[in-house]
Structures are given as structure tokens and as C-alpha cells.
C-alpha positions as a Markdown table, in Angstrom:
| # | Residue | x | y | z |
|---|---|---|---|---|
| 1 | Met | -46.5 | 79.4 | 32.7 |
| 2 | Pro | -47.1 | 80.4 | 36.4 |
| 3 | Glu | -46.9 | 77.8 | 39.1 |
| 4 | Arg | -50.1 | 76.5 | 40.6 |
| 5 | Thr | -50.8 | 77.1 | 44.3 |
| 6 | Pro | -51.4 | 73.9 | 46.3 |
| 7 | Thr | -55.1 | 74.8 | 46.4 |
| 8 | Glu | -55.2 | 75.2 | 42.6 |
| 9 | Ala | -53.5 | 71.8 | 42.4 |
| 10 | Gly | -56.2 | 70.3 | 44.6 |
| 11 | Ala | -58.9 | 71.8 | 42.3 |
| 12 | Leu | -57.1 | 70.3 | 39.3 |
| 13 | Ala | -57.1 | 66.9 | 41.0 |
| 14 | Ala | -60.8 | 67.2 | 41.5 |
| 15 | Gly | -61.2 | 68.0 | 37.8 |
| 16 | Leu | -59.2 | 64.9 | 36.9 |
| 17 | Leu | -61.5 | 62.7 | 39.0 |
| 18 | Val | -64.6 | 64.4 | 37.3 |
| 19 | Asp | -63.0 | 63.6 | 33.9 |
| 20 | Ala | -62.4 | 60.0 | 35.0 |
| 21 | Cys | -66.1 | 59.6 | 35.8 |
| 22 | Arg | -67.1 | 61.0 | 32.4 |
| 23 | Gln | -64.9 | 58.6 | 30.6 |
| 24 | Gln | -66.9 | 55.6 | 31.7 |
| 25 | Pro | -69.1 | 54.1 | 29.0 |
| 26 | Asp | -72.0 | 53.5 | 31.4 |
| 27 | Glu | -72.4 | 55.7 | 34.3 |
| 28 | Pro | -74.0 | 53.9 | 37.2 |
| 29 | Leu | -75.2 | 55.7 | 40.3 |
| 30 | Arg | -72.0 | 55.3 | 42.1 |
| 31 | Leu | -70.0 | 57.2 | 39.5 |
| 32 | Glu | -72.6 | 59.9 | 39.4 |
| 33 | Val | -72.2 | 60.3 | 43.2 |
| 34 | Val | -68.4 | 60.3 | 42.9 |
| 35 | Arg | -68.5 | 62.9 | 40.1 |
| 36 | Asp | -70.9 | 65.2 | 42.1 |
| 37 | Leu | -68.7 | 65.0 | 45.2 |
| 38 | Ala | -65.6 | 65.7 | 43.2 |
| 39 | Leu | -67.4 | 68.8 | 41.6 |
| 40 | Asp | -68.3 | 70.0 | 45.1 |
| 41 | Leu | -64.7 | 69.6 | 46.3 |
| 42 | Glu | -63.5 | 71.4 | 43.2 |
| 43 | Arg | -65.8 | 74.3 | 43.9 |
| 44 | Arg | -64.8 | 74.4 | 47.5 |
| 45 | Leu | -61.1 | 74.5 | 46.6 |
| 46 | Glu | -61.6 | 77.2 | 44.0 |
| 47 | Ala | -63.3 | 79.3 | 46.6 |
| 48 | Leu | -60.4 | 78.9 | 49.1 |
| 49 | Thr | -58.0 | 81.5 | 47.7 |
| 50 | Asp | -57.2 | 83.0 | 51.1 |
| 51 | Thr | -53.8 | 82.3 | 52.6 |
| 52 | Glu | -54.9 | 82.5 | 56.2 |
| 53 | Thr | -54.0 | 79.4 | 58.3 |
| 54 | Asp | -57.6 | 78.4 | 58.7 |
| 55 | Ser | -58.2 | 78.5 | 55.0 |
| 56 | Leu | -55.1 | 76.5 | 54.3 |
| 57 | Thr | -56.1 | 73.9 | 56.8 |
| 58 | Glu | -59.6 | 73.7 | 55.3 |
| 59 | Ala | -58.1 | 73.3 | 51.8 |
| 60 | Ala | -55.8 | 70.5 | 53.1 |
| 61 | Leu | -58.9 | 68.7 | 54.5 |
| 62 | Ala | -60.7 | 69.1 | 51.2 |
| 63 | Cys | -57.7 | 67.7 | 49.3 |
| 64 | Ala | -57.5 | 64.8 | 51.7 |
| 65 | Asp | -61.2 | 64.1 | 51.2 |
| 66 | Leu | -60.6 | 64.2 | 47.4 |
| 67 | Ala | -57.7 | 61.7 | 47.6 |
| 68 | Thr | -59.8 | 59.4 | 49.8 |
| 69 | Leu | -62.8 | 59.7 | 47.4 |
| 70 | Ala | -60.7 | 58.8 | 44.4 |
| 71 | Ala | -58.8 | 55.9 | 46.2 |
| 72 | Cys | -62.0 | 54.4 | 47.6 |
| 73 | Asn | -63.6 | 54.3 | 44.2 |
| 74 | Leu | -60.6 | 53.4 | 42.1 |
| 75 | Gln | -61.9 | 49.9 | 41.3 |
| 76 | Val | -65.0 | 51.2 | 39.5 |
| 77 | Phe | -62.9 | 52.8 | 36.7 |
| 78 | Ser | -62.0 | 50.8 | 33.7 |
| 79 | Asp | -59.0 | 53.1 | 33.1 |
| 80 | Arg | -57.6 | 54.0 | 36.5 |
| 81 | Ser | -55.0 | 56.5 | 35.3 |
| 82 | Leu | -56.9 | 59.7 | 35.9 |
| 83 | Ala | -58.2 | 58.6 | 39.2 |
| 84 | Thr | -54.8 | 57.5 | 40.3 |
| 85 | Ala | -53.3 | 60.8 | 39.2 |
| 86 | Ala | -56.0 | 62.6 | 41.2 |
| 87 | Val | -55.1 | 60.7 | 44.3 |
| 88 | His | -51.4 | 61.6 | 44.0 |
| 89 | Leu | -52.0 | 65.2 | 43.0 |
| 90 | Ala | -54.5 | 65.7 | 45.9 |
| 91 | Ala | -52.2 | 64.0 | 48.4 |
| 92 | Gly | -49.3 | 66.2 | 47.3 |
| 93 | Ala | -51.4 | 69.3 | 47.5 |
| 94 | Thr | -52.5 | 68.2 | 51.0 |
| 95 | Arg | -48.9 | 67.9 | 52.2 |
| 96 | Asp | -48.0 | 71.3 | 50.7 |
| 97 | Leu | -51.0 | 73.0 | 52.3 |
| 98 | Ile | -50.1 | 71.4 | 55.7 |
| 99 | Ser | -46.6 | 72.9 | 55.5 |
| 100 | Leu | -48.1 | 76.3 | 54.8 |
| 101 | Ala | -50.6 | 76.0 | 57.6 |
| 102 | Glu | -47.9 | 74.8 | 60.0 |
| 103 | Ser | -45.8 | 77.8 | 59.2 |
| 104 | Gly | -48.7 | 80.2 | 59.9 |
| 105 | Ala | -49.9 | 78.4 | 63.0 |
| 106 | Gly | -47.4 | 80.2 | 65.2 |
| 107 | Ala | -49.3 | 83.5 | 64.9 |
| 108 | Leu | -52.5 | 81.9 | 66.3 |
| 109 | Glu | -53.7 | 81.7 | 69.8 |
| 110 | Asp | -52.4 | 78.5 | 71.5 |
| 111 | Thr | -55.7 | 76.6 | 71.6 |
| 112 | His | -56.6 | 77.6 | 68.1 |
| 113 | Ala | -53.1 | 76.7 | 66.8 |
| 114 | Glu | -53.4 | 73.3 | 68.5 |
| 115 | Asn | -56.8 | 72.6 | 66.9 |
| 116 | Thr | -55.5 | 73.8 | 63.5 |
| 117 | Leu | -52.4 | 71.6 | 63.6 |
| 118 | Arg | -54.5 | 68.6 | 64.7 |
| 119 | Asp | -56.8 | 69.1 | 61.8 |
| 120 | Ala | -53.8 | 69.5 | 59.4 |
| 121 | Arg | -52.2 | 66.3 | 60.7 |
| 122 | Ser | -55.5 | 64.5 | 60.3 |
| 123 | Ala | -55.6 | 65.7 | 56.6 |
| 124 | Gly | -52.0 | 64.4 | 56.1 |
| 125 | Trp | -52.8 | 61.1 | 57.6 |
| 126 | Arg | -55.9 | 60.6 | 55.4 |
| 127 | Ala | -54.0 | 61.7 | 52.3 |
| 128 | Asp | -51.2 | 59.3 | 53.0 |
| 129 | Leu | -53.7 | 56.5 | 53.7 |
| 130 | Ala | -55.3 | 57.1 | 50.3 |
| 131 | Val | -51.9 | 56.8 | 48.5 |
| 132 | Arg | -51.1 | 53.6 | 50.4 |
| 133 | Gln | -54.6 | 52.2 | 49.6 |
| 134 | Ile | -54.1 | 52.6 | 45.8 |
| 135 | Glu | -50.6 | 51.2 | 46.0 |
| 136 | Asp | -51.9 | 48.1 | 47.6 |
| 137 | Gln | -54.6 | 47.5 | 44.9 |
| 138 | Pro | -53.9 | 45.0 | 42.2 |
| 139 | Asp | -53.6 | 46.3 | 38.6 |
């Protein structure tokens, strides 16, 4: 079985969050919004197949958004396992994408590279915050 790219792993994490939303017996508006946002992020990640530094950074930002979305809504799930897995998978994909973006940033113009690296670091910070957030929540 071929390995997934970090962007594919991020799309898989979005799918896990969508599945977590579907498993709820009653689907209030909040879960509907979470599911729709996860579907949008999944589509966005599936469209980002380019390995250019800007695309990698955009994918890292999308994965960080996904990790944050799952972590901020974790308490609404009766079974938190899929949402928790989505946070961890999206955060790992974010870190992998940041590494790839950092390695390609050297080929960019100085100002562009600076902005790209700042965005990548922001994505990493947000993904790490999402992981810490779920670790601090009671079971």
C-alpha cells in the first residue's frame, strides 16, 4: 500500500471528522456546521496536490484549521475517538507539511520566503495548540 502524502493525510483527517459528525444520533446545527466546514477543508486539501512551497504552506494552514475545528468541538461528540484521531492526524500532517515548506522556502525571494515561513510557523503553533487543548479536556 503506497504511503500517503501529508496533504492526503490531512484530507483523511477531515473525513474522520465528517464521520464523527455523522455518528451522532441527533445532529444539532453545531454538528452540521462542523461537518460542512470539515467537508470544505477536505475538498481544499484534495485540490492541493502541488508540491510548490506556497501550496504546502496553504495545506499546512488548512490542516491546522482542521485540527482546531475538531479540538474546539470535541465536547459535542458522545464518542470522541474519531474527532480526537482527526486532531492528531491533522496536527501531524501540519508538521510534515511545514517541514516540506521550510525546505523549499530557500528557493523563494527573501520577503516571500519570510512570509511563507511565518505562515507555516503560525500553522504549527495552531496545530500544537489544538493537540494541547484536547489533552487538557477531561474524558
